[in-house]
C-alpha positions as CSV (number, residue, x, y, z in Angstrom):
1,M,-32.6,-91.1,18.3
2,N,-29.6,-89.4,20.0
3,G,-29.4,-88.2,23.5
4,S,-30.2,-84.6,22.6
5,V,-33.9,-85.4,22.6
6,P,-35.7,-83.9,25.5
7,S,-36.7,-86.4,28.2
8,E,-40.3,-85.7,27.9
9,I,-40.3,-86.4,24.3
10,A,-38.3,-89.6,24.8
11,D,-41.0,-90.8,27.5
12,L,-43.8,-90.1,25.2
13,L,-42.2,-92.0,22.4
14,A,-41.6,-94.9,24.7
15,E,-45.1,-95.1,25.9
16,L,-46.4,-94.7,22.2
17,R,-44.3,-97.7,21.1
18,A,-46.3,-100.1,23.2
19,H,-49.7,-98.9,21.5
20,V,-48.8,-98.6,17.9
21,P,-47.6,-101.0,15.2
22,P,-43.8,-101.1,14.8
23,E,-44.1,-99.6,11.3
24,L,-46.0,-96.7,12.3
25,Y,-43.8,-96.2,15.3
26,R,-40.8,-96.1,13.1
27,S,-42.4,-93.7,10.7
28,I,-43.3,-91.4,13.8
29,E,-39.8,-91.6,15.1
30,Q,-38.2,-90.7,11.7
31,T,-40.7,-87.8,11.3
32,Y,-39.8,-86.5,14.8
33,A,-36.1,-86.9,14.1
34,T,-36.3,-84.9,10.9
35,S,-38.3,-82.2,12.5
36,F,-36.0,-82.0,15.5
37,R,-32.8,-81.6,13.1
38,V,-34.6,-78.9,11.2
39,S,-35.5,-77.2,14.4
40,Q,-31.8,-77.3,15.6
41,D,-30.5,-76.1,12.2
42,Y,-33.2,-73.1,12.4
43,R,-31.9,-72.2,15.9
44,R,-28.3,-72.3,14.9
45,E,-29.0,-70.2,11.9
46,L,-31.1,-67.8,13.9
47,K,-28.1,-67.4,16.3
48,Q,-25.9,-66.7,13.5
49,L,-28.2,-64.1,12.0
50,K,-28.4,-62.4,15.3
51,Q,-24.6,-62.3,15.6
52,R,-24.4,-60.8,12.0
53,H,-27.0,-58.3,12.9
54,E,-25.0,-57.1,15.8
55,V,-22.0,-56.9,13.5
56,F,-24.1,-54.9,11.0
57,L,-25.3,-52.5,13.7
58,Q,-21.7,-52.1,14.9
59,E,-20.6,-51.3,11.3
60,Y,-23.5,-49.1,10.8
61,E,-22.6,-47.1,13.9
62,R,-18.9,-47.0,12.8
63,L,-20.0,-45.7,9.4
64,K,-22.4,-43.1,10.9
65,S,-19.5,-41.8,13.2
66,E,-17.1,-41.7,10.2
67,R,-19.8,-39.8,8.2
68,D,-20.2,-37.4,10.9
69,R,-16.5,-37.0,11.4
70,F,-16.1,-36.4,7.6
71,R,-18.8,-33.8,7.6
72,A,-17.1,-32.1,10.7
73,E,-13.8,-32.1,8.8
74,Q,-15.5,-30.8,5.6
75,N,-17.1,-28.1,7.6
76,K,-13.9,-27.3,9.1
77,A,-12.1,-27.3,5.8
78,D,-14.9,-24.9,4.4
79,K,-14.3,-22.6,7.2
80,E,-10.6,-22.7,6.8
81,R,-11.1,-22.2,3.1
82,R,-13.2,-19.0,3.6
83,L,-10.7,-17.8,6.3
84,F,-7.8,-17.7,3.9
85,Q,-10.0,-16.4,1.2
86,S,-10.6,-13.5,3.3
87,L,-6.8,-13.1,3.5
88,L,-6.5,-13.2,-0.2
89,V,-9.1,-10.3,-1.2
90,A,-7.0,-7.7,0.6
91,D,-6.1,-5.9,-2.6
92,E,-9.6,-5.9,-3.7
93,L,-10.8,-3.8,-0.7
94,P,-10.7,-0.1,-0.6
95,A,-9.8,0.2,3.1
96,V,-8.6,-1.7,6.1
97,G,-11.9,-1.8,7.9
98,P,-13.6,-4.2,5.5
99,Y,-10.6,-6.3,5.3
100,L,-10.2,-6.8,9.0
101,D,-14.1,-7.4,9.2
102,G,-14.0,-10.2,6.8
103,V,-11.0,-11.9,8.4
104,L,-12.5,-11.6,11.9
105,R,-15.8,-13.1,10.7
106,A,-14.0,-16.0,9.0
107,L,-11.7,-16.5,12.0
108,V,-14.3,-16.6,14.6
109,A,-16.3,-19.0,12.4
110,R,-13.2,-21.2,12.0
111,T,-12.3,-21.2,15.7
112,E,-16.0,-21.2,17.1
113,A,-15.1,-18.5,19.4
114,Q,-18.0,-16.6,21.0
115,K,-16.7,-13.0,20.7
116,G,-13.9,-11.4,18.7
117,V,-12.4,-7.9,18.3
118,I,-9.5,-6.7,16.1
119,I,-8.0,-3.4,17.5
120,L,-5.6,-1.4,15.2
121,F,-3.8,1.3,17.1
122,S,-3.2,4.8,16.0
123,E,0.3,4.6,17.1
124,P,2.2,1.3,17.5
125,G,1.8,-0.3,20.9
126,D,-0.4,2.5,22.3
127,Y,-3.8,1.0,23.2
128,R,-4.8,4.0,25.4
129,R,-5.4,6.4,22.4
130,D,-8.1,6.5,20.0
131,Y,-8.1,3.5,17.8
132,A,-7.4,3.6,14.1
133,E,-9.7,0.7,13.7
134,L,-12.0,-1.4,16.1
135,I,-13.9,-4.4,14.5
136,R,-16.1,-6.4,16.7
137,Y,-18.1,-9.6,16.3
138,N,-21.1,-10.8,18.1
139,Y,-21.2,-8.0,20.5
140,S,-24.7,-6.5,21.2
141,E,-25.1,-2.8,21.1
142,K,-25.1,-2.6,24.8
143,D,-22.1,-4.8,25.2
144,F,-20.3,-2.6,22.5
145,E,-21.1,0.6,24.2
146,A,-19.3,-0.9,27.3
147,F,-16.5,-2.3,25.3
148,Q,-14.1,0.6,25.8
149,D,-14.6,0.2,29.6
150,Q,-14.0,-3.6,29.1
151,I,-10.6,-3.0,27.2
152,E,-9.6,-0.7,30.1
153,L,-10.4,-3.4,32.6
154,S,-8.8,-6.1,30.5
155,Q,-5.5,-4.3,30.0
156,G,-3.7,-7.2,31.8
157,I,-4.3,-9.5,28.9
158,V,-3.7,-6.8,26.1
159,R,-0.7,-5.2,27.9
160,R,1.0,-8.6,28.2
161,A,0.5,-9.4,24.5
162,I,2.0,-5.9,23.5
163,S,5.0,-6.1,26.0
164,T,5.9,-9.8,25.1
165,R,5.0,-9.5,21.4
166,T,3.6,-13.1,21.6
167,T,0.2,-14.6,21.7
168,V,-1.3,-14.7,25.2
169,Y,-3.5,-17.6,26.0
170,T,-5.3,-19.0,29.0
171,E,-7.8,-21.7,29.5
172,E,-9.2,-20.6,32.8
173,A,-8.8,-16.9,33.1
174,V,-10.7,-16.8,36.3
175,T,-8.2,-19.1,38.0
176,D,-5.1,-18.1,36.1
177,Q,-2.7,-16.3,38.6
178,R,-1.5,-14.0,35.7
179,F,-5.0,-12.4,35.2
180,S,-7.4,-13.7,38.0
181,E,-6.7,-10.5,40.0
182,H,-7.8,-8.2,37.2
183,A,-11.4,-6.9,37.8
184,S,-12.6,-7.6,34.2
185,V,-11.7,-11.2,34.4
186,Q,-13.9,-11.8,37.5
187,L,-16.6,-9.3,36.2
188,L,-16.9,-11.0,32.9
189,R,-16.4,-14.5,34.1
190,L,-13.9,-15.1,31.3
191,K,-12.8,-18.6,30.7
192,T,-10.7,-19.2,27.5
193,V,-9.1,-16.0,26.3
194,L,-6.7,-15.4,23.4
195,C,-4.9,-12.2,22.6
196,A,-2.3,-12.1,19.6
197,P,-0.4,-9.0,18.6
198,L,-0.2,-7.9,15.0
199,L,3.6,-7.2,14.5
200,G,4.7,-4.8,11.9
201,M,8.1,-3.5,10.7
202,N,10.7,-3.4,13.4
203,N,8.6,-5.7,15.6
204,D,6.2,-2.8,16.3
205,V,2.7,-3.8,17.6
206,L,0.2,-2.4,15.1
207,G,-2.9,-3.8,16.9
208,V,-4.3,-6.9,18.6
209,L,-6.6,-9.7,17.9
210,Y,-8.8,-10.6,21.0
211,L,-10.9,-13.8,21.0
212,E,-12.8,-15.1,24.1
213,H,-15.1,-18.0,25.0
214,R,-16.9,-17.8,28.4
215,G,-18.7,-21.3,28.0
216,R,-15.9,-23.8,28.0
217,S,-12.1,-24.2,28.8
218,D,-9.6,-25.1,26.0
219,A,-11.7,-23.4,23.3
220,F,-8.7,-22.8,21.3
221,P,-6.5,-26.0,21.3
222,E,-2.9,-25.9,19.9
223,A,-3.9,-26.7,16.4
224,E,-6.3,-23.8,16.4
225,R,-3.8,-21.4,18.0
226,Q,-1.4,-22.3,15.3
227,T,-3.8,-21.5,12.5
228,I,-4.7,-18.2,14.4
229,E,-1.0,-17.1,14.6
230,L,-0.6,-17.9,11.0
231,V,-3.5,-15.7,10.1
232,V,-2.5,-12.9,12.4
233,K,1.0,-13.0,10.7
234,Q,-0.3,-12.7,7.2
235,M,-2.9,-10.0,8.3
236,A,-0.1,-8.0,10.0
237,R,1.9,-8.0,6.8
238,W,-1.0,-6.6,4.9
239,V,-1.9,-4.1,7.6
240,G,1.7,-2.9,7.8
241,R,1.9,-2.3,4.0
242,H,-1.6,-0.6,4.0
243,L,-0.5,1.8,6.7
244,I,2.6,2.8,4.8
245,V,0.5,3.5,1.6
246,T,-2.1,5.2,3.5
247,K,0.5,7.4,5.2
248,A,1.7,8.3,1.9
249,S,-1.8,8.9,0.6
250,Q,-2.5,11.1,3.5
251,A,0.7,13.1,3.1
252,M,0.2,16.5,1.3
253,D,-1.3,15.6,-2.2
254,H,0.2,18.3,-4.3
255,T,-1.8,17.0,-7.3
256,R,-5.2,17.2,-5.8
257,P,-6.1,20.7,-7.3
258,H,-5.3,19.5,-10.8
259,R,-7.2,16.1,-10.4
260,Q,-10.4,17.6,-9.4
261,R,-11.6,18.2,-13.0
262,Y,-9.7,15.7,-15.1
263,G,-8.6,12.9,-12.7
264,F,-5.6,11.8,-14.6
265,K,-6.1,8.2,-12.9
266,E,-3.2,6.6,-15.0
267,I,-0.6,9.1,-13.7
268,I,0.4,7.9,-10.3
269,G,1.9,10.2,-7.7
270,Q,1.3,13.1,-5.3
271,S,4.6,14.8,-5.3
272,E,5.3,18.4,-6.3
273,A,7.0,17.1,-9.3
274,V,4.0,15.3,-10.6
275,A,1.7,18.2,-9.8
276,E,3.8,20.5,-12.0
277,V,3.3,17.9,-14.8
278,L,-0.6,17.6,-14.2
279,R,-0.7,21.6,-14.0
280,L,0.7,22.0,-17.4
281,I,-1.7,19.3,-18.8
282,T,-4.5,21.1,-17.3
283,V,-3.3,24.5,-18.8
284,A,-3.3,22.8,-22.2
285,L,-6.6,21.2,-21.7
286,D,-8.3,24.5,-20.4
287,V,-7.1,26.7,-23.2
288,S,-7.7,24.0,-25.9
289,L,-4.0,24.6,-27.0
290,S,-3.5,24.6,-30.7
291,A,0.3,24.6,-30.6
292,P,2.2,21.2,-30.6
293,V,3.2,19.9,-27.2
294,L,6.7,18.6,-26.6
295,I,7.2,16.0,-23.9
296,T,10.7,15.6,-22.6
297,G,12.2,13.3,-19.9
298,E,14.2,10.3,-19.5
299,R,13.3,6.8,-20.7
300,G,10.7,5.1,-18.6
301,T,9.4,8.2,-16.9
302,G,5.8,7.9,-18.4
303,K,5.8,10.4,-21.3
304,S,3.2,8.3,-23.1
305,L,0.9,8.8,-20.1
306,V,1.2,12.5,-20.5
307,A,0.5,12.2,-24.2
308,R,-2.5,10.0,-23.6
309,A,-3.9,12.4,-20.9
310,L,-3.8,15.3,-23.4
311,H,-5.9,13.3,-25.8
312,F,-8.4,11.5,-23.8
313,N,-9.2,14.3,-21.4
314,G,-9.7,17.0,-24.1
315,P,-11.8,17.7,-27.2
316,W,-9.6,15.4,-29.4
317,T,-10.8,12.3,-27.5
318,R,-13.6,11.9,-30.1
319,G,-11.1,11.5,-32.8
320,P,-8.5,8.7,-33.4
321,W,-5.3,8.2,-31.3
322,V,-2.4,7.5,-33.6
323,E,1.1,6.9,-32.7
324,L,4.5,6.8,-34.7
325,D,7.6,5.5,-32.9
326,C,10.6,7.0,-34.9
327,L,13.0,4.8,-33.1
328,A,11.1,1.6,-34.0
329,E,10.7,2.2,-37.6
330,P,13.3,2.3,-40.4
331,A,14.6,5.8,-40.9
332,D,14.2,5.7,-44.7
333,Q,10.4,4.8,-44.2
334,L,9.6,7.6,-41.7
335,H,8.6,10.1,-44.3
336,V,6.2,8.0,-46.0
337,L,4.7,6.7,-42.6
338,L,4.2,10.2,-41.5
339,F,3.0,11.9,-44.6
340,G,1.8,9.2,-46.9
341,G,2.7,8.3,-50.5
342,T,2.1,5.7,-53.1
343,K,2.2,2.1,-52.8
344,G,3.0,-0.1,-55.9
345,P,1.0,-0.4,-59.1
346,T,-2.6,-1.9,-58.6
347,T,-4.5,-2.6,-61.7
348,G,-2.3,-0.1,-63.7
349,R,-2.6,2.6,-61.2
350,E,-0.5,3.6,-58.0
351,R,-2.5,3.1,-54.8
352,H,-2.3,5.9,-52.2
353,Q,-0.9,5.1,-48.7
354,S,-2.2,7.4,-46.0
355,G,0.3,8.6,-43.6
356,R,-0.1,8.9,-39.8
357,L,-1.1,12.7,-40.2
358,E,-4.0,11.8,-42.3
359,Q,-5.0,8.9,-40.1
360,A,-4.9,11.1,-37.1
361,N,-7.2,13.9,-38.7
362,Q,-9.6,15.2,-35.9
363,G,-7.6,13.4,-33.2
364,T,-4.1,13.1,-31.8
365,L,-0.8,12.2,-33.5
366,F,1.8,11.1,-30.9
367,I,5.3,11.1,-32.3
368,R,7.8,9.2,-30.1
369,H,11.5,10.0,-30.3
370,V,10.8,13.1,-32.5
371,D,14.6,13.8,-32.4
372,K,15.1,10.6,-34.8
373,L,13.1,12.2,-37.7
374,P,15.2,12.8,-40.8
375,L,15.7,16.6,-41.7
376,E,13.4,16.1,-44.7
377,S,10.6,14.9,-42.6
378,Q,11.3,17.7,-40.1
379,Q,10.9,20.2,-43.0
380,G,7.7,18.6,-43.9
381,L,6.4,18.6,-40.4
382,L,7.4,22.3,-40.2
383,E,5.2,23.1,-43.2
384,V,2.3,21.3,-41.7
385,L,2.6,23.4,-38.5
386,K,2.9,26.6,-40.6
387,E,0.3,26.0,-43.3
388,R,-1.7,22.9,-41.8
389,T,-1.1,21.2,-45.1
390,I,0.7,18.0,-46.3
391,L,2.8,17.8,-49.4
392,R,3.8,14.3,-50.2
393,L,6.9,13.5,-52.1
394,E,5.3,11.5,-54.9
395,D,2.0,13.5,-55.0
396,A,1.4,17.2,-55.4
397,R,-2.1,17.2,-54.0
398,L,-2.4,18.9,-50.6
399,R,-4.4,17.8,-47.7
400,T,-5.5,20.0,-44.6
401,P,-5.5,17.7,-41.5
402,R,-6.8,18.9,-38.2
403,V,-4.6,17.2,-35.7
404,Q,-3.2,17.8,-32.1
405,L,0.3,17.2,-32.5
406,V,2.2,15.7,-29.5
407,A,5.9,14.7,-29.5
408,S,8.4,13.2,-27.1
409,T,12.1,13.0,-26.9
410,V,14.8,11.8,-24.4
411,T,17.3,14.1,-26.1
412,N,18.1,17.8,-25.6
413,L,16.9,19.1,-29.1
414,K,19.0,22.3,-28.6
415,D,22.1,20.3,-28.7
416,L,20.9,18.6,-32.0
417,V,20.3,22.1,-33.5
418,E,23.8,23.1,-32.8
419,K,25.0,19.8,-34.6
420,G,22.7,20.6,-37.6
421,L,20.6,17.6,-36.9
422,F,17.5,19.3,-35.8
423,L,15.8,22.4,-37.5
424,S,15.8,25.4,-35.3
425,E,12.4,26.7,-36.5
426,L,10.8,23.3,-35.8
427,L,12.4,23.5,-32.3
428,Y,10.9,27.0,-31.9
429,R,7.4,25.6,-32.6
430,F,7.8,22.9,-30.0
431,D,9.3,25.1,-27.5
432,L,6.0,27.0,-27.2
433,F,4.8,24.4,-24.8
434,V,7.0,21.9,-23.1
435,V,6.1,19.3,-20.4
436,H,9.0,17.9,-18.7
437,V,8.4,14.5,-17.0
438,P,10.8,14.2,-14.0
439,P,12.8,11.1,-13.3
440,L,11.8,8.7,-10.5
441,R,14.9,9.5,-8.4
442,D,13.6,13.1,-8.0
443,R,10.2,11.8,-6.6
444,P,11.0,9.0,-4.2
445,E,7.8,10.0,-2.2
446,D,5.7,8.5,-5.1
447,I,7.3,5.1,-4.9
448,P,5.0,3.6,-2.2
449,L,2.0,4.5,-4.3
450,L,3.6,3.2,-7.6
451,A,4.6,0.0,-6.0
452,D,1.2,-0.6,-4.5
453,Y,-0.4,0.1,-7.9
454,F,1.9,-2.2,-9.8
455,L,1.6,-5.0,-7.2
456,S,-2.1,-4.7,-7.4
457,L,-1.9,-5.1,-11.2
458,Y,0.2,-8.1,-10.8
459,N,-2.1,-9.8,-8.2
460,R,-5.1,-9.2,-10.4
461,L,-3.3,-10.7,-13.4
462,T,-1.9,-13.8,-11.7
463,G,-4.6,-14.4,-8.8
464,E,-1.8,-14.2,-6.3
465,N,-1.5,-12.1,-3.1
466,V,2.1,-10.7,-3.2
467,T,2.8,-8.0,-0.8
468,L,5.7,-5.6,-0.1
469,A,7.4,-5.4,3.3
470,A,7.9,-1.9,4.7
471,E,11.8,-2.2,4.7
472,A,11.6,-3.1,1.0
473,I,9.8,0.2,0.4
474,S,12.4,2.2,2.1
475,F,14.9,0.0,0.0
476,L,13.3,1.1,-3.2
477,Q,13.1,4.8,-2.3
478,Q,16.8,4.8,-2.0
479,L,17.7,3.5,-5.5
480,Q,18.7,5.8,-8.4
481,W,16.4,3.9,-11.0
482,P,18.1,4.8,-14.4
483,G,15.1,3.1,-16.0
484,N,12.5,5.2,-13.9
485,V,9.0,3.9,-13.5
486,R,9.2,1.3,-16.1
487,E,12.1,-0.3,-14.4
488,L,10.2,-0.1,-11.0
489,K,7.3,-2.1,-12.6
490,E,9.7,-4.7,-14.2
491,Q,11.7,-5.2,-11.0
492,L,8.5,-5.6,-8.9
493,S,7.2,-8.1,-11.5
494,K,10.4,-10.1,-11.2
495,A,10.5,-9.9,-7.5
496,A,7.0,-11.0,-7.1
497,M,7.7,-14.1,-9.2
498,H,10.5,-15.0,-6.9
499,A,8.8,-14.3,-3.4
500,P,8.2,-17.9,-2.0
501,D,6.2,-16.8,1.0
502,G,4.2,-14.0,-0.9
503,Q,6.2,-11.2,0.4
504,I,8.9,-9.0,-1.2
505,T,11.5,-8.0,1.3
506,A,14.7,-5.9,0.9
507,S,16.9,-9.0,0.9
508,L,14.9,-10.6,-1.9
509,L,15.4,-7.4,-3.9
510,S,19.0,-7.6,-3.3
511,S,19.2,-11.3,-4.3
512,I,17.5,-10.9,-7.6
513,G,20.2,-8.4,-8.9
514,M,19.1,-5.1,-7.6
515,S,22.1,-3.1,-6.4
516,E,22.3,-1.9,-2.9
517,P,21.2,1.7,-2.4
518,R,24.0,4.2,-2.8
519,P,23.9,7.9,-2.0
520,S,23.2,10.2,-5.0
521,N,25.8,12.6,-6.0
522,R,23.1,14.9,-7.3
523,R,21.9,17.3,-4.6
524,R,18.4,17.1,-3.4
525,P,16.3,20.3,-2.7
526,L,16.4,21.3,1.0
527,P,13.2,21.5,2.8
528,R,12.0,24.9,3.8
529,W,13.4,26.0,7.2
530,K,9.9,26.5,8.8
531,D,8.7,23.1,7.5
532,A,11.7,21.3,8.7
533,T,11.6,22.9,12.1
534,A,7.9,22.1,12.5
535,A,8.6,18.6,11.7
536,F,11.3,18.2,14.2
537,Q,9.3,19.9,16.9
538,R,6.4,17.6,16.1
539,Q,8.4,14.4,16.4
540,L,10.2,15.6,19.7
541,I,6.8,16.3,21.3
542,V,5.2,13.1,20.2
543,D,8.4,11.2,21.6
544,A,8.2,13.1,25.0
545,L,4.3,12.4,25.5
546,S,4.7,8.8,24.7
547,R,7.5,8.3,27.2
548,T,5.4,10.1,29.9
549,D,2.0,8.5,29.1
550,R,0.8,11.8,27.8
551,N,1.5,13.7,31.1
552,L,1.9,17.3,29.9
553,Q,3.7,18.4,33.0
554,E,6.3,15.5,32.9
555,A,6.6,15.9,29.0
556,A,7.2,19.6,29.5
557,E,10.0,19.1,31.9
558,L,11.7,16.5,29.8
559,L,11.7,19.0,26.8
560,G,12.8,21.8,29.1
561,I,9.9,24.1,28.5
562,S,6.9,25.2,30.5
563,R,3.5,23.3,30.4
564,Q,1.8,26.4,29.1
565,H,4.3,26.5,26.1
566,L,3.9,22.8,25.5
567,S,0.1,23.1,25.4
568,R,0.4,26.0,22.9
569,L,2.6,23.9,20.7
570,L,0.2,21.1,20.7
571,H,-2.3,23.5,19.2
572,E,0.0,25.2,16.8
573,L,1.4,21.9,15.4
574,D,-2.1,20.2,15.3
575,L,-1.2,17.7,17.8
576,N,-4.4,18.1,20.0
577,A,-5.1,14.4,19.5
578,Y,-2.1,13.6,21.6
579,R,-3.4,15.4,24.7
580,P,-4.4,13.2,27.8
581,S,-7.7,11.5,27.2
582,H,-8.9,12.2,30.7
583,R,-8.1,15.6,32.2
584,G,-6.7,15.3,35.7
585,R,-5.7,11.7,35.2
586,K,-2.9,10.9,37.6
587,S,0.2,9.8,35.6
588,K,1.5,6.3,36.1
589,S,4.8,7.3,34.2
590,K,8.1,6.3,35.6
591,H,9.7,9.4,33.9
592,A,8.7,11.9,36.4
593,K,11.2,14.6,37.6
594,R,13.3,13.1,40.5
């Protein structure tokens, strides 16, 4: 027996030894020794098991913590994905309000802010006028009714974001020396506040994003602030482009009277030039014109859109739409293609081949580049217009098609008549109703709408979110566009493929080979004196009111007119929205007369 045996057991064995035979004693001693070793081994293994159990519990807690961390990261990633998805659906939404609402909700969810507001100013940097858009999140009706007053109180934070054009952030607004003196901060017990400006072209402040948390400090750590600023930058780009397009859309739409009945959705533009095109189409549709229609204009102006509008908006839409491109087909085949003929022997007989005129029966035949028709085919077309019959070269049979005939040309047909390349009598027939499609350089006011339309098509096709910077639109409006609308579409698609950050800028347009804008030698029509004068007066008055914080007396003094005269001009020029918000409000302007 070793010395590890307890003393009580050793004494018991010693006493037992004197009373039992030696063989029995040795058996008892061996049995005890064996049981003692087993007991020792059990205790040792039990201790090891307890240690392993502790290690297991620690590993379990670590894995549990890792799982919770992973779930939190996954939740964060889901919120971030939803946030950036809300930025990508901009072109699918009809107005800026739903877009800003979706972004704000996703942003609040991502940052776990308590409340959020996006304000879009009616005029850049002016937070005192009626807002163009005001989107709120997590404000009760009672809170929202008082929100205007809250913003008036919180102008310190908003004003600093506007003036510095940077994100304003404070972890403890109630103790921050920059804002603690403002009544709203103490009244609302604001803690963490973030206000980021939406910067547009020329660094103008289009609006602000306002987030707050009243429960804890540092609610928006640096990583969150970087995400917020990235989102605001992207949001501002879209808002800036939207405002330009909206401004163009809200300008005088000369085409509206002609779109009320037929729509003409494929013909993009609101200029007077486009309105004249739509007027002529409407006349042709209203009187069910039986005479052929000639569409003139440079390449790429959209002559085929005019032809399709004549077909798909009138009584001919129930019939077929048939085209013949005289420039794309061999000249010696044009006659057969137009009037039909015979095609090779088939089982001993010649098989009839119908021409485009027969194919278009009860519908519309659109002849592209009609100036390329041979004289022989011109004579046949003239017979069709006179007698409404077809006489093929190889077949004496007559057929009577009922067709709306529409033709297009980029060439002056009168010049071809003088050269003997076009029949004068056929020109007389076509001259009865002519629709001239103007070149793009004569309607630059339509370029923002066209560019927005083409980029929307590109984004839907590729799943991207390419936008057009405001300065790029101005760049496009100054180009001459020899290829017209078709060239604009192609150049925008090319630029979109080369836009690494998803925005087409003027510098990008120059880098892909587009020439710098050059002044046109062609004289543009001057605006009417009355319209130009009113526009100049309107801008001058708006500038004066902006400089004097809409103080009518000071603005009148700056302009050198009486206050009564200025008030009358505000009414005449439809500028009543620029009057002071509160009558009798004392001005804080620094431009008062000295």
